[in-house]
TORRO-528136 format. One record per residue: y, z, x of N, C-alpha, C, CB in turn; residue in one letter. Coordinates in steps of 0.1 Angstrom, whole numbers, plus 5000, padded with zeros to 4 digits. Glycine has a CB too. Example, Ala and Ser with C-alpha at 12.3 -4.5 7.8 and 13.67 -1.06 7.14 Angstrom:
<nodes>
494350785132495550785123496750785132495550905113A 497850715128498950715137500050795129499450575141S 
</nodes>
This chain:
<nodes>
492647155245492247275240492747325233491947355246M 494347395238494847445227495447415211495447485233W 495347305211495247225196494347255186495047085198T 493047265196492147275188492047495183490747185199S 492747545191492647655194493947655183492547705211F 494747635181495447675169495247605154496847675172F 494547525154493647405145492647525141492747245154K 491947625148491047735143491647825137490447795152G 492647845142493447975138494247935122494848025152I 494547835119495147775109493847735097496047655116E 492547695099491447735093491647815089490647755098F 491047925100490648085096491648115083491048215112L 492948115085494048165075494448115062495148185081F 494747975062494347855052493147835044494447745057V 491947825045491047785043490447925039490547695054D 489748005048489448095042490148235037488548105047V 491148265044491548425046492948395029492548485070L 492848275028494248315019493748245005495948235026F 492148225004492248114993492248234979490547994994V 492048384982492148454970493048484964491748534971P 494748464974495948454968496248314963496948484978M 495648174969495348074959495548094949494348044959D 493848184942493348164931494348254924491848194930W 495048374929495748474920497048374914496248614929F 497448294926498748184923498648124910498848054934A 497448054909497248014901496748034883496947994907K 496348164888496348274876497148314868496148384878L 498648294875499248354871499848264860499848414879E 499748174864500148094855499648094839499847974861L 498648144839497948154829498048294822496648104833T 498048454828497948514823498648584841496548524814N 499648694834500548754846500048884850502148774842W 499348954840498549084843497649084850498049144832W 496549034850495648984857496148934869495048904850I 496648854868497248804885497848914890498348664887A 498449004890499049134894498549244897499749184886N 497049224894496049384893496049454909493949364888I 496049334919496249444929497649504931495849384941I 498449454926499749534928499749654917501249434925N 498749634904498649754892498349854904497249744877W 496949804910495949944917496649984923494649924926I 497849944932498250044943498950094939498650024954F 500150064924501050144919500150294916501850054906I 499050284908498550354899497150474918497750204882I 497650394922497150474939498050574946496950354953I 499250494941500450584945500650684936501750514947C 500650654922501050774915500050924916501050724900C 498450874917497950974915497951034930496750964908V 498751004943498551064953500151124949498150974967A 500751074951502351174947502251294936503851044939F 501551234924500951354919500151474924500351304912T 499451484934498451554940499551624949497051464946Y 500351504955501351594968501951684962502651504976W 502951684949503851754942503051854940504451694931L 501851874932500851964932500652074941499951894932K 500052024947500152104966501452164968499951964982Q 502052114968503552154973503852294961504951984970L 503752274951503752374940502952494940503452324929R 501852474946500752564952501552674963499552444960I 501652584976502252674985503752734982502352604997F 504552714975505452734967505252854964505652654958A 504452874955504152974942503353104951502852874927S 503153064963502453144978503153154986501453084986N 504353134984505253174997505253115012504853325000N 504053025013503752965022504352875027502752935021E 505552835024506052725025507552765033505952655012D 507552695046508952725052510152605051508652755068E 511352735050512452645041513652675048512552685023Q 513352715062514452735071514852635078514252835079D 516052585076516952495081516352515097518652535077T 516352575103516452605117514552585121517352795120T 513752515114512452535117512052445127511552515105A 512752365130512452275144513852275152512052085140H 513652295163514852345174516152185174513852375194S 515552085174516451995168517751985160515951925163F 517252125150517752115136518852225142516652145121L 518852315155519552415157520952405156519152465167K 
</nodes>
């Protein structure tokens, strides 16, 4: 019983869920840029989020709405 359960988990991960990763591994041998497209998408998303965050920080700093007191939290007193 347990053997078939673990064989089912193996089938799910190896033969179903990791198929796209196997495809990217084979693609990397021909074109590195396309094979790493997922990484580039995550890098772009992080850059956009970081830029938005910095823009919001500037807005709050220009309106004097940010709290820069080092005792803003009780554990820092």
